[in-house]
VODRENDO-315492 format. One record per residue (C-alpha): residue in three letters; x, y, z. Coordinates in Angstrom, 3 decimals. Layout:
<atom><type>ALA</type><u>X</u><v>Y</v><w>Z</w></atom>
...
//
This chain:
<atom><type>UNK</type><u>75.096</u><v>-39.184</v><w>-30.429</w></atom>
<atom><type>UNK</type><u>77.928</u><v>-36.525</v><w>-30.192</w></atom>
<atom><type>UNK</type><u>78.941</u><v>-34.854</v><w>-33.211</w></atom>
<atom><type>UNK</type><u>80.487</u><v>-31.736</v><w>-32.020</w></atom>
<atom><type>UNK</type><u>83.757</u><v>-31.282</v><w>-29.868</w></atom>
<atom><type>UNK</type><u>84.828</u><v>-27.799</v><w>-29.191</w></atom>
<atom><type>UNK</type><u>86.507</u><v>-26.740</v><w>-25.973</w></atom>
<atom><type>UNK</type><u>84.311</u><v>-27.012</v><w>-22.815</w></atom>
<atom><type>UNK</type><u>84.298</u><v>-23.714</v><w>-20.707</w></atom>
<atom><type>UNK</type><u>87.922</u><v>-23.204</v><w>-20.152</w></atom>
<atom><type>UNK</type><u>89.348</u><v>-26.524</v><w>-21.093</w></atom>
<atom><type>UNK</type><u>92.347</u><v>-26.764</v><w>-23.468</w></atom>
<atom><type>UNK</type><u>92.088</u><v>-28.972</v><w>-26.652</w></atom>
<atom><type>UNK</type><u>95.019</u><v>-31.243</v><w>-27.274</w></atom>
<atom><type>UNK</type><u>95.935</u><v>-34.667</v><w>-28.766</w></atom>
<atom><type>UNK</type><u>97.393</u><v>-37.034</v><w>-25.986</w></atom>
<atom><type>UNK</type><u>97.015</u><v>-40.690</v><w>-24.866</w></atom>
<atom><type>UNK</type><u>93.940</u><v>-41.369</v><w>-22.703</w></atom>
<atom><type>UNK</type><u>93.117</u><v>-44.782</v><w>-21.249</w></atom>
<atom><type>UNK</type><u>89.893</u><v>-46.603</v><w>-20.457</w></atom>
<atom><type>UNK</type><u>89.413</u><v>-45.231</v><w>-16.980</w></atom>
<atom><type>UNK</type><u>90.069</u><v>-41.507</v><w>-17.929</w></atom>
<atom><type>UNK</type><u>88.132</u><v>-41.863</v><w>-20.946</w></atom>
<atom><type>UNK</type><u>85.152</u><v>-43.373</v><w>-19.083</w></atom>
<atom><type>UNK</type><u>85.282</u><v>-40.835</v><w>-16.369</w></atom>
<atom><type>UNK</type><u>85.452</u><v>-37.953</v><w>-18.955</w></atom>
<atom><type>UNK</type><u>82.468</u><v>-39.231</v><w>-20.898</w></atom>
<atom><type>UNK</type><u>80.258</u><v>-39.629</v><w>-17.820</w></atom>
<atom><type>UNK</type><u>81.099</u><v>-36.169</v><w>-16.664</w></atom>
<atom><type>UNK</type><u>80.699</u><v>-34.520</v><w>-19.985</w></atom>
<atom><type>UNK</type><u>77.349</u><v>-36.026</v><w>-20.836</w></atom>
<atom><type>UNK</type><u>76.009</u><v>-35.280</v><w>-17.358</w></atom>
<atom><type>UNK</type><u>76.962</u><v>-31.660</v><w>-17.634</w></atom>
<atom><type>UNK</type><u>75.913</u><v>-31.185</v><w>-21.270</w></atom>
<atom><type>UNK</type><u>72.691</u><v>-33.531</v><w>-21.665</w></atom>
<atom><type>UNK</type><u>70.321</u><v>-30.707</v><w>-21.082</w></atom>
<atom><type>UNK</type><u>72.010</u><v>-28.466</v><w>-23.761</w></atom>
<atom><type>UNK</type><u>72.352</u><v>-31.295</v><w>-26.243</w></atom>
<atom><type>UNK</type><u>68.741</u><v>-32.456</v><w>-25.769</w></atom>
<atom><type>UNK</type><u>67.445</u><v>-28.971</v><w>-26.123</w></atom>
<atom><type>UNK</type><u>69.485</u><v>-28.246</v><w>-29.363</w></atom>
<atom><type>UNK</type><u>69.096</u><v>-31.532</v><w>-31.227</w></atom>
<atom><type>UNK</type><u>66.036</u><v>-33.037</v><w>-29.732</w></atom>
<atom><type>UNK</type><u>63.746</u><v>-31.871</v><w>-32.434</w></atom>
<atom><type>UNK</type><u>65.968</u><v>-33.367</v><w>-35.040</w></atom>
<atom><type>UNK</type><u>66.256</u><v>-36.720</v><w>-33.064</w></atom>
<atom><type>UNK</type><u>62.588</u><v>-36.825</v><w>-32.345</w></atom>
<atom><type>UNK</type><u>61.133</u><v>-38.586</v><w>-29.281</w></atom>
<atom><type>UNK</type><u>60.784</u><v>-41.975</v><w>-30.980</w></atom>
<atom><type>UNK</type><u>62.909</u><v>-41.968</v><w>-34.006</w></atom>
<atom><type>UNK</type><u>65.941</u><v>-44.079</v><w>-35.096</w></atom>
<atom><type>UNK</type><u>68.376</u><v>-41.938</v><w>-36.830</w></atom>
<atom><type>UNK</type><u>71.830</u><v>-43.172</v><w>-37.533</w></atom>
<atom><type>UNK</type><u>73.638</u><v>-39.797</v><w>-37.870</w></atom>
<atom><type>UNK</type><u>73.612</u><v>-36.091</v><w>-38.747</w></atom>
<atom><type>UNK</type><u>72.824</u><v>-36.997</v><w>-42.449</w></atom>
<atom><type>UNK</type><u>69.297</u><v>-38.084</v><w>-41.141</w></atom>
<atom><type>UNK</type><u>69.351</u><v>-41.750</v><w>-42.444</w></atom>
<atom><type>UNK</type><u>66.486</u><v>-43.356</v><w>-40.639</w></atom>
<atom><type>UNK</type><u>66.399</u><v>-47.080</v><w>-39.583</w></atom>
<atom><type>UNK</type><u>62.709</u><v>-47.098</v><w>-40.860</w></atom>
<atom><type>UNK</type><u>64.152</u><v>-46.655</v><w>-44.241</w></atom>
<atom><type>UNK</type><u>67.549</u><v>-48.099</v><w>-44.125</w></atom>
<atom><type>UNK</type><u>66.482</u><v>-51.471</v><w>-42.414</w></atom>
<atom><type>UNK</type><u>70.090</u><v>-52.261</v><w>-41.202</w></atom>
<atom><type>UNK</type><u>68.581</u><v>-54.240</v><w>-38.134</w></atom>
<atom><type>UNK</type><u>66.247</u><v>-56.036</v><w>-40.472</w></atom>
<atom><type>UNK</type><u>62.910</u><v>-55.160</v><w>-41.715</w></atom>
<atom><type>UNK</type><u>60.738</u><v>-53.290</v><w>-39.224</w></atom>
<atom><type>UNK</type><u>58.129</u><v>-56.077</v><w>-39.120</w></atom>
<atom><type>UNK</type><u>60.850</u><v>-58.573</v><w>-38.123</w></atom>
<atom><type>UNK</type><u>61.661</u><v>-56.705</v><w>-34.929</w></atom>
<atom><type>UNK</type><u>58.463</u><v>-57.567</v><w>-33.081</w></atom>
<atom><type>UNK</type><u>59.290</u><v>-59.971</v><w>-30.099</w></atom>
<atom><type>UNK</type><u>62.991</u><v>-59.508</v><w>-30.299</w></atom>
<atom><type>UNK</type><u>65.248</u><v>-58.492</v><w>-27.439</w></atom>
<atom><type>UNK</type><u>67.212</u><v>-55.440</v><w>-28.481</w></atom>
<atom><type>UNK</type><u>70.034</u><v>-53.679</v><w>-26.654</w></atom>
<atom><type>UNK</type><u>70.872</u><v>-50.027</v><w>-27.402</w></atom>
<atom><type>UNK</type><u>74.393</u><v>-48.907</v><w>-26.136</w></atom>
<atom><type>UNK</type><u>75.228</u><v>-45.289</v><w>-25.522</w></atom>
<atom><type>UNK</type><u>71.311</u><v>-44.667</v><w>-25.864</w></atom>
<atom><type>UNK</type><u>71.249</u><v>-41.002</v><w>-24.501</w></atom>
<atom><type>UNK</type><u>67.503</u><v>-40.050</v><w>-24.110</w></atom>
<atom><type>UNK</type><u>66.627</u><v>-43.497</v><w>-25.654</w></atom>
<atom><type>UNK</type><u>64.935</u><v>-42.132</v><w>-28.939</w></atom>
<atom><type>UNK</type><u>66.114</u><v>-45.082</v><w>-30.868</w></atom>
<atom><type>UNK</type><u>64.985</u><v>-47.603</v><w>-28.387</w></atom>
<atom><type>UNK</type><u>61.611</u><v>-45.993</v><w>-28.246</w></atom>
<atom><type>UNK</type><u>61.209</u><v>-46.411</v><w>-31.978</w></atom>
<atom><type>UNK</type><u>62.258</u><v>-50.176</v><w>-31.516</w></atom>
<atom><type>UNK</type><u>59.602</u><v>-50.532</v><w>-28.698</w></atom>
<atom><type>UNK</type><u>57.008</u><v>-49.068</v><w>-31.124</w></atom>
<atom><type>UNK</type><u>57.860</u><v>-51.864</v><w>-33.685</w></atom>
<atom><type>UNK</type><u>57.163</u><v>-54.576</v><w>-30.813</w></atom>
<atom><type>UNK</type><u>60.784</u><v>-55.108</v><w>-29.766</w></atom>
<atom><type>UNK</type><u>61.551</u><v>-55.506</v><w>-26.135</w></atom>
<atom><type>UNK</type><u>64.120</u><v>-52.681</v><w>-25.913</w></atom>
<atom><type>UNK</type><u>66.811</u><v>-52.058</v><w>-23.221</w></atom>
<atom><type>UNK</type><u>68.513</u><v>-48.616</v><w>-23.406</w></atom>
<atom><type>UNK</type><u>71.894</u><v>-48.308</v><w>-21.760</w></atom>
<atom><type>UNK</type><u>73.944</u><v>-45.296</v><w>-21.147</w></atom>
<atom><type>UNK</type><u>76.844</u><v>-44.213</v><w>-18.935</w></atom>
<atom><type>UNK</type><u>75.273</u><v>-40.775</v><w>-18.049</w></atom>
<atom><type>UNK</type><u>72.680</u><v>-40.573</v><w>-15.442</w></atom>
<atom><type>UNK</type><u>71.507</u><v>-37.278</v><w>-16.816</w></atom>
<atom><type>UNK</type><u>70.887</u><v>-38.627</v><w>-20.325</w></atom>
<atom><type>UNK</type><u>68.696</u><v>-41.206</v><w>-18.768</w></atom>
<atom><type>UNK</type><u>66.702</u><v>-38.738</v><w>-16.828</w></atom>
<atom><type>UNK</type><u>65.850</u><v>-37.172</v><w>-20.225</w></atom>
<atom><type>UNK</type><u>64.873</u><v>-40.714</v><w>-21.437</w></atom>
<atom><type>UNK</type><u>62.386</u><v>-40.821</v><w>-18.380</w></atom>
<atom><type>UNK</type><u>61.185</u><v>-37.442</v><w>-19.259</w></atom>
<atom><type>UNK</type><u>60.412</u><v>-38.150</v><w>-22.703</w></atom>
<atom><type>UNK</type><u>59.094</u><v>-41.658</v><w>-22.398</w></atom>
<atom><type>UNK</type><u>57.524</u><v>-41.713</v><w>-18.847</w></atom>
<atom><type>UNK</type><u>54.111</u><v>-42.721</v><w>-20.369</w></atom>
<atom><type>UNK</type><u>55.343</u><v>-44.997</v><w>-22.891</w></atom>
<atom><type>UNK</type><u>53.466</u><v>-48.528</v><w>-23.455</w></atom>
<atom><type>UNK</type><u>55.312</u><v>-50.653</v><w>-23.841</w></atom>
<atom><type>UNK</type><u>58.033</u><v>-49.194</v><w>-21.746</w></atom>
<atom><type>UNK</type><u>61.800</u><v>-49.100</v><w>-22.505</w></atom>
<atom><type>UNK</type><u>64.029</u><v>-50.508</v><w>-19.876</w></atom>
<atom><type>UNK</type><u>66.718</u><v>-48.082</v><w>-18.820</w></atom>
<atom><type>UNK</type><u>70.167</u><v>-49.204</v><w>-17.480</w></atom>
<atom><type>UNK</type><u>73.045</u><v>-46.910</v><w>-16.302</w></atom>
<atom><type>UNK</type><u>76.312</u><v>-48.834</v><w>-17.088</w></atom>
<atom><type>UNK</type><u>79.460</u><v>-48.800</v><w>-18.941</w></atom>
<atom><type>UNK</type><u>79.520</u><v>-50.297</v><w>-22.463</w></atom>
<atom><type>UNK</type><u>82.791</u><v>-52.201</v><w>-21.590</w></atom>
<atom><type>UNK</type><u>81.067</u><v>-53.951</v><w>-18.637</w></atom>
<atom><type>UNK</type><u>77.565</u><v>-54.925</v><w>-19.857</w></atom>
<atom><type>UNK</type><u>75.436</u><v>-56.025</v><w>-16.678</w></atom>
<atom><type>UNK</type><u>73.584</u><v>-58.714</v><w>-18.680</w></atom>
<atom><type>UNK</type><u>73.694</u><v>-62.503</v><w>-18.824</w></atom>
<atom><type>UNK</type><u>75.310</u><v>-64.222</v><w>-21.709</w></atom>
<atom><type>UNK</type><u>72.956</u><v>-64.623</v><w>-24.894</w></atom>
<atom><type>UNK</type><u>70.431</u><v>-62.144</v><w>-23.575</w></atom>
<atom><type>UNK</type><u>69.679</u><v>-60.273</v><w>-26.766</w></atom>
<atom><type>UNK</type><u>68.887</u><v>-60.862</v><w>-30.457</w></atom>
<atom><type>UNK</type><u>70.139</u><v>-57.488</v><w>-31.553</w></atom>
<atom><type>UNK</type><u>72.335</u><v>-54.621</v><w>-30.402</w></atom>
<atom><type>UNK</type><u>72.819</u><v>-51.299</v><w>-31.855</w></atom>
<atom><type>UNK</type><u>74.506</u><v>-47.862</v><w>-31.208</w></atom>
<atom><type>UNK</type><u>73.958</u><v>-44.675</v><w>-32.943</w></atom>
<atom><type>UNK</type><u>77.121</u><v>-42.541</v><w>-32.174</w></atom>
<atom><type>UNK</type><u>77.109</u><v>-43.985</v><w>-28.690</w></atom>
<atom><type>UNK</type><u>79.891</u><v>-45.234</v><w>-26.674</w></atom>
<atom><type>UNK</type><u>82.201</u><v>-46.645</v><w>-29.490</w></atom>
<atom><type>UNK</type><u>83.990</u><v>-43.396</v><w>-30.409</w></atom>
<atom><type>UNK</type><u>84.676</u><v>-42.416</v><w>-26.656</w></atom>
<atom><type>UNK</type><u>86.305</u><v>-45.902</v><w>-25.513</w></atom>
<atom><type>UNK</type><u>90.148</u><v>-46.522</v><w>-25.497</w></atom>
<atom><type>UNK</type><u>89.553</u><v>-50.179</v><w>-26.117</w></atom>
<atom><type>UNK</type><u>86.627</u><v>-50.894</v><w>-28.558</w></atom>
<atom><type>UNK</type><u>87.479</u><v>-54.510</v><w>-28.838</w></atom>
<atom><type>UNK</type><u>86.704</u><v>-54.892</v><w>-25.118</w></atom>
<atom><type>UNK</type><u>83.163</u><v>-53.264</v><w>-25.846</w></atom>
<atom><type>UNK</type><u>82.731</u><v>-55.628</v><w>-29.005</w></atom>
<atom><type>UNK</type><u>83.461</u><v>-58.704</v><w>-27.006</w></atom>
<atom><type>UNK</type><u>80.989</u><v>-57.657</v><w>-24.390</w></atom>
<atom><type>UNK</type><u>78.293</u><v>-57.278</v><w>-27.107</w></atom>
<atom><type>UNK</type><u>79.427</u><v>-60.586</v><w>-28.605</w></atom>
<atom><type>UNK</type><u>78.835</u><v>-62.156</v><w>-25.107</w></atom>
<atom><type>UNK</type><u>75.252</u><v>-60.790</v><w>-24.652</w></atom>
<atom><type>UNK</type><u>74.135</u><v>-61.660</v><w>-28.097</w></atom>
<atom><type>UNK</type><u>72.616</u><v>-64.886</v><w>-29.105</w></atom>
<atom><type>UNK</type><u>74.152</u><v>-66.871</v><w>-32.017</w></atom>
<atom><type>UNK</type><u>73.823</u><v>-65.165</v><w>-35.305</w></atom>
<atom><type>UNK</type><u>72.885</u><v>-61.960</v><w>-33.514</w></atom>
<atom><type>UNK</type><u>73.476</u><v>-58.561</v><w>-35.373</w></atom>
<atom><type>UNK</type><u>75.408</u><v>-55.852</v><w>-34.124</w></atom>
<atom><type>UNK</type><u>75.142</u><v>-52.384</v><w>-35.810</w></atom>
<atom><type>UNK</type><u>76.845</u><v>-49.170</v><w>-34.748</w></atom>
<atom><type>UNK</type><u>77.532</u><v>-45.783</v><w>-36.204</w></atom>
<atom><type>UNK</type><u>80.546</u><v>-43.484</v><w>-35.735</w></atom>
<atom><type>UNK</type><u>82.049</u><v>-40.411</v><w>-37.166</w></atom>
<atom><type>UNK</type><u>83.535</u><v>-41.404</v><w>-40.580</w></atom>
<atom><type>UNK</type><u>87.285</u><v>-41.819</v><w>-39.817</w></atom>
<atom><type>UNK</type><u>88.228</u><v>-39.626</v><w>-42.808</w></atom>
<atom><type>UNK</type><u>86.743</u><v>-36.618</v><w>-40.834</w></atom>
<atom><type>UNK</type><u>89.783</u><v>-36.771</v><w>-38.424</w></atom>
<atom><type>UNK</type><u>91.929</u><v>-35.345</v><w>-41.166</w></atom>
<atom><type>UNK</type><u>89.846</u><v>-32.283</v><w>-41.652</w></atom>
<atom><type>UNK</type><u>89.029</u><v>-29.288</v><w>-39.288</w></atom>
<atom><type>UNK</type><u>85.791</u><v>-29.828</v><w>-37.379</w></atom>
<atom><type>UNK</type><u>84.157</u><v>-26.824</v><w>-39.325</w></atom>
<atom><type>UNK</type><u>80.992</u><v>-26.920</v><w>-41.344</w></atom>
<atom><type>UNK</type><u>82.098</u><v>-24.320</v><w>-43.915</w></atom>
<atom><type>UNK</type><u>84.776</u><v>-24.029</v><w>-46.639</w></atom>
<atom><type>UNK</type><u>87.545</u><v>-23.903</v><w>-43.888</w></atom>
<atom><type>UNK</type><u>86.566</u><v>-27.614</v><w>-43.153</w></atom>
<atom><type>UNK</type><u>87.605</u><v>-28.849</v><w>-46.601</w></atom>
<atom><type>UNK</type><u>91.304</u><v>-28.733</v><w>-46.293</w></atom>
<atom><type>UNK</type><u>93.350</u><v>-31.520</v><w>-44.821</w></atom>
<atom><type>UNK</type><u>94.611</u><v>-30.374</v><w>-41.374</w></atom>
<atom><type>UNK</type><u>96.114</u><v>-33.492</v><w>-39.773</w></atom>
<atom><type>UNK</type><u>97.178</u><v>-37.074</v><w>-40.728</w></atom>
<atom><type>UNK</type><u>94.414</u><v>-39.543</v><w>-41.041</w></atom>
<atom><type>UNK</type><u>96.976</u><v>-42.007</v><w>-39.545</w></atom>
<atom><type>UNK</type><u>97.478</u><v>-40.128</v><w>-36.383</w></atom>
<atom><type>UNK</type><u>95.426</u><v>-42.295</v><w>-33.776</w></atom>
<atom><type>UNK</type><u>96.262</u><v>-39.878</v><w>-30.935</w></atom>
<atom><type>UNK</type><u>93.151</u><v>-39.235</v><w>-29.036</w></atom>
<atom><type>UNK</type><u>91.383</u><v>-35.726</v><w>-29.021</w></atom>
<atom><type>UNK</type><u>91.207</u><v>-34.481</v><w>-25.508</w></atom>
<atom><type>UNK</type><u>89.793</u><v>-31.421</v><w>-23.766</w></atom>
<atom><type>UNK</type><u>91.337</u><v>-30.917</v><w>-20.340</w></atom>
<atom><type>UNK</type><u>90.920</u><v>-28.456</v><w>-17.461</w></atom>
<atom><type>UNK</type><u>93.571</u><v>-26.431</v><w>-15.791</w></atom>
<atom><type>UNK</type><u>94.893</u><v>-29.290</v><w>-13.826</w></atom>
<atom><type>UNK</type><u>95.202</u><v>-31.464</v><w>-16.774</w></atom>
<atom><type>UNK</type><u>92.268</u><v>-33.698</v><w>-15.984</w></atom>
<atom><type>UNK</type><u>90.347</u><v>-34.793</v><w>-19.073</w></atom>
<atom><type>UNK</type><u>86.865</u><v>-33.573</v><w>-19.405</w></atom>
<atom><type>UNK</type><u>86.085</u><v>-34.799</v><w>-22.872</w></atom>
<atom><type>UNK</type><u>87.923</u><v>-37.592</v><w>-24.792</w></atom>
<atom><type>UNK</type><u>87.324</u><v>-38.855</v><w>-28.349</w></atom>
<atom><type>UNK</type><u>89.238</u><v>-41.842</v><w>-29.869</w></atom>
<atom><type>UNK</type><u>90.235</u><v>-42.049</v><w>-33.634</w></atom>
<atom><type>UNK</type><u>90.428</u><v>-45.391</v><w>-35.439</w></atom>
<atom><type>UNK</type><u>90.954</u><v>-45.658</v><w>-39.259</w></atom>
<atom><type>UNK</type><u>88.498</u><v>-47.719</v><w>-41.299</w></atom>
<atom><type>UNK</type><u>90.924</u><v>-50.499</v><w>-41.275</w></atom>
<atom><type>UNK</type><u>91.262</u><v>-50.450</v><w>-37.640</w></atom>
<atom><type>UNK</type><u>87.510</u><v>-50.427</v><w>-37.163</w></atom>
<atom><type>UNK</type><u>87.263</u><v>-53.602</v><w>-39.523</w></atom>
<atom><type>UNK</type><u>89.867</u><v>-55.435</v><w>-37.503</w></atom>
<atom><type>UNK</type><u>88.310</u><v>-54.555</v><w>-34.141</w></atom>
<atom><type>UNK</type><u>85.085</u><v>-55.820</v><w>-35.319</w></atom>
<atom><type>UNK</type><u>86.801</u><v>-59.098</v><w>-36.249</w></atom>
<atom><type>UNK</type><u>88.778</u><v>-59.311</v><w>-32.966</w></atom>
<atom><type>UNK</type><u>85.425</u><v>-58.979</v><w>-31.246</w></atom>
<atom><type>UNK</type><u>84.030</u><v>-61.992</v><w>-32.840</w></atom>
<atom><type>UNK</type><u>82.052</u><v>-60.587</v><w>-35.623</w></atom>
<atom><type>UNK</type><u>81.471</u><v>-60.836</v><w>-39.397</w></atom>
<atom><type>UNK</type><u>81.222</u><v>-57.517</v><w>-41.150</w></atom>
<atom><type>UNK</type><u>78.297</u><v>-57.743</v><w>-43.257</w></atom>
<atom><type>UNK</type><u>78.027</u><v>-54.179</v><w>-44.685</w></atom>
<atom><type>UNK</type><u>79.638</u><v>-50.696</v><w>-44.180</w></atom>
<atom><type>UNK</type><u>77.155</u><v>-48.014</v><w>-44.920</w></atom>
<atom><type>UNK</type><u>78.453</u><v>-44.305</v><w>-45.768</w></atom>
<atom><type>UNK</type><u>75.153</u><v>-42.283</v><w>-45.987</w></atom>
<atom><type>UNK</type><u>74.913</u><v>-39.657</v><w>-48.599</w></atom>
<atom><type>UNK</type><u>73.814</u><v>-36.154</v><w>-47.596</w></atom>
<atom><type>UNK</type><u>70.156</u><v>-35.965</v><w>-48.578</w></atom>
<atom><type>UNK</type><u>68.663</u><v>-32.914</v><w>-50.467</w></atom>
<atom><type>UNK</type><u>66.071</u><v>-32.283</v><w>-47.586</w></atom>
<atom><type>UNK</type><u>68.647</u><v>-31.846</v><w>-44.895</w></atom>
<atom><type>UNK</type><u>69.598</u><v>-28.281</v><w>-44.666</w></atom>
<atom><type>UNK</type><u>70.845</u><v>-28.088</v><w>-41.133</w></atom>
<atom><type>UNK</type><u>74.351</u><v>-27.814</v><w>-39.711</w></atom>
<atom><type>UNK</type><u>75.410</u><v>-29.834</v><w>-36.640</w></atom>
<atom><type>UNK</type><u>78.939</u><v>-29.232</v><w>-35.417</w></atom>
<atom><type>UNK</type><u>81.224</u><v>-30.088</v><w>-38.407</w></atom>
<atom><type>UNK</type><u>78.354</u><v>-31.590</v><w>-40.332</w></atom>
<atom><type>UNK</type><u>76.709</u><v>-29.572</v><w>-43.180</w></atom>
<atom><type>UNK</type><u>75.343</u><v>-29.854</v><w>-46.690</w></atom>
<atom><type>UNK</type><u>78.484</u><v>-28.397</v><w>-48.094</w></atom>
<atom><type>UNK</type><u>80.827</u><v>-31.028</v><w>-46.357</w></atom>
<atom><type>UNK</type><u>78.224</u><v>-33.683</v><w>-46.445</w></atom>
<atom><type>UNK</type><u>78.073</u><v>-33.486</v><w>-50.454</w></atom>
<atom><type>UNK</type><u>81.743</u><v>-33.846</v><w>-50.797</w></atom>
<atom><type>UNK</type><u>83.071</u><v>-36.126</v><w>-48.088</w></atom>
<atom><type>UNK</type><u>81.499</u><v>-38.827</v><w>-45.828</w></atom>
<atom><type>UNK</type><u>80.526</u><v>-37.906</v><w>-42.267</w></atom>
<atom><type>UNK</type><u>79.198</u><v>-41.087</v><w>-40.892</w></atom>
<atom><type>UNK</type><u>80.268</u><v>-44.796</v><w>-41.111</w></atom>
<atom><type>UNK</type><u>77.741</u><v>-47.398</v><w>-40.044</w></atom>
<atom><type>UNK</type><u>79.169</u><v>-50.879</v><w>-39.435</w></atom>
<atom><type>UNK</type><u>76.711</u><v>-53.886</v><w>-39.981</w></atom>
<atom><type>UNK</type><u>78.080</u><v>-56.903</v><w>-38.185</w></atom>
<atom><type>UNK</type><u>76.787</u><v>-60.423</v><w>-37.204</w></atom>
<atom><type>UNK</type><u>78.021</u><v>-62.553</v><w>-34.266</w></atom>
<atom><type>UNK</type><u>79.971</u><v>-65.578</v><w>-35.379</w></atom>
<atom><type>UNK</type><u>80.662</u><v>-68.460</v><w>-32.983</w></atom>
<atom><type>UNK</type><u>83.775</u><v>-70.260</v><w>-34.184</w></atom>
<atom><type>UNK</type><u>85.706</u><v>-68.657</v><w>-31.322</w></atom>
<atom><type>UNK</type><u>86.247</u><v>-65.077</v><w>-30.464</w></atom>
<atom><type>UNK</type><u>88.580</u><v>-64.312</v><w>-33.355</w></atom>
<atom><type>UNK</type><u>86.277</u><v>-63.946</v><w>-36.425</w></atom>
<atom><type>UNK</type><u>86.768</u><v>-63.113</v><w>-40.085</w></atom>
<atom><type>UNK</type><u>85.671</u><v>-60.407</v><w>-42.476</w></atom>
<atom><type>UNK</type><u>83.035</u><v>-61.628</v><w>-44.953</w></atom>
<atom><type>UNK</type><u>79.498</u><v>-61.223</v><w>-46.224</w></atom>
<atom><type>UNK</type><u>76.196</u><v>-62.939</v><w>-45.664</w></atom>
<atom><type>UNK</type><u>73.253</u><v>-62.749</v><w>-43.492</w></atom>
<atom><type>UNK</type><u>72.589</u><v>-64.513</v><w>-40.140</w></atom>
<atom><type>UNK</type><u>69.519</u><v>-65.791</v><w>-38.516</w></atom>
<atom><type>UNK</type><u>68.195</u><v>-63.997</v><w>-35.443</w></atom>
<atom><type>UNK</type><u>66.677</u><v>-65.836</v><w>-32.576</w></atom>
<atom><type>UNK</type><u>63.608</u><v>-64.465</v><w>-30.995</w></atom>
<atom><type>UNK</type><u>63.479</u><v>-66.376</v><w>-27.720</w></atom>
<atom><type>UNK</type><u>64.326</u><v>-65.379</v><w>-24.185</w></atom>
<atom><type>UNK</type><u>64.744</u><v>-61.886</v><w>-22.546</w></atom>
<atom><type>UNK</type><u>67.739</u><v>-60.216</v><w>-20.726</w></atom>
<atom><type>UNK</type><u>67.944</u><v>-59.508</v><w>-17.076</w></atom>
<atom><type>UNK</type><u>69.182</u><v>-56.031</v><w>-15.992</w></atom>
<atom><type>UNK</type><u>69.494</u><v>-53.959</v><w>-12.951</w></atom>
//
């Protein structure tokens, strides 16, 4: 999960177009360079085997967005943008067969460091979310807590890959920065409560070096865009969760803080289910069944 984007070293912050290849290259480099600092600063909050959906601290053990914890036993679950695989480790502790995928080699090294003695183990895969190295119908569930989705230029491509590797009725749940936050400065104090930009400006946020090469890229989509992307990816939107800031959480994390969290949403969690009447889905409600047979192959 990344929830803070300030200029990296001497990089200039700007808003400009950035395509798939540039975004992917920037994300891999940024996370490889910053993984140590990120895990040092936020590791205590994330825990070694905790599934937290965002800075508010909403815990999957409480929320049950993937289903009741007891129902996860024996399921094949893919975590996309897993970082140090904290969420996957929690899933494995519930009895799931968890696979943690991330673009960053250094993040996965932290996953090895934290979980080296885990039984059952979490399988680690280094790959791009837009080209998942798994066979069709390999997983029962897929999830992502601030991983991959905010950093890709073409989220529909990712969603269609997730659709491909899920079994019929499989659930796909992902969290991102709440789109409304893009209209406000990325500041935790009062200065972060005044509109500073158009919510409807989809121009990516880019940090670039002296040569103009992107070293960090994050893409903005409105709520409506996200819903349409989900549908275009072949999913039914079951729920959209906007966690409220809890009284117990006093920490600041980038632009996230109790002050802002009590006034405007900071995280949006999209709960989706695969539909199988063609890749073009529809928005609706309802719950789908989840199969528990088979296992994925990965490199």
